[in-house]
N, C-alpha and C positions, 0 to 999 in steps of 0.2 A: 786225476785229483780226487782226494780222500774225501769220505766223509767229514773230517775233522776240517778240511779245506773249506767245505763246502761251507760247514757251521759258522767257520770264521768269516767267511765272505759274506752271508745273508746277513749276520750281527753287525758285521762294519755297514753295509749298505742301510740297515733298516734300523739300527738305534738299539735294537733289541737284545737283551742278554744273550750270550752262549747258550746257557742251560735252557731256556726257553726255547729256542731256537732248536735245539739237539733234540729236545721232546718232541715239538713239533713234527722235525725229520723221521723220528722212530715212530710215531704214532702214524705219519703217511705211510711209512715202510710195512707197518703192521697191517693197516687197513689194505694196502695193495696186495699184501700175501694172502690176506683172510679172504678177501673177494675172489683171487686165482683160486684159491684152494676149493671155492665152494663151486667153480666152474663159472663165475662171472669176468667177464672182460672189464679193463679200467681204459676208459677213453678220456684223453687230457688234449683236448683241442689246441691245435697250435704246437704241440710239444709231440704225441705220439699213444700209441694203445700197448696196455699189457694186455695180453692174449694168451689163452690157454690152447695149446695145440696138441692135437691127437697123432699118435705115432700108431701106425699098424702092428698087428704082430706078424712076427717074421721069424726066419730060420737063420741063425748063425752058426758059427763053429768056434769052440774051445780048440785053440791049437794047439795049447799045452799037452790035452788027452786026446787031442785027433778025433774030438766025437761033434756031433751036431747038435744044438740046442735048439729051443723055441724060445723066441723071447715075446712076451705077452704084449699085448696091446695097453699102452701106458700114456700118459698126458705129462707135457713138460710146460713151462711158463716159457713165453718170448714177448720181445718188445718189438713193434713196428713204427718206426718215426714218420711225423707226419711229414708231408710233402714240403712244407716251409722249413721245417727244421732239416730236412735234407739238402734242401738248394743252400741253406745258410752255410752248414758244414762244407759242401762242395766247393763253396766260392772263398772260402778263407783258409781250409789247411792247408799247408805247403807240404 
């Protein structure tokens, strides 16, 4: 499902104009990105959590040059679904 399909579905279910729904979705996504960029997790009860995960420093290999490189510690965004969300998907996807 694409963002445009989500906007259309929400607009049809709520009766709100697509432009307003799209602006709300864009504002939500910007809010989540901004929170994660500052290191704050976002918790949506019954849906899941957008969290920041820490990746430790490690050594890797550049196979084209056959050299060892150090990959520094870094942080990545992740999503952890709520238990109710997981159970609903497990029971319905074929």
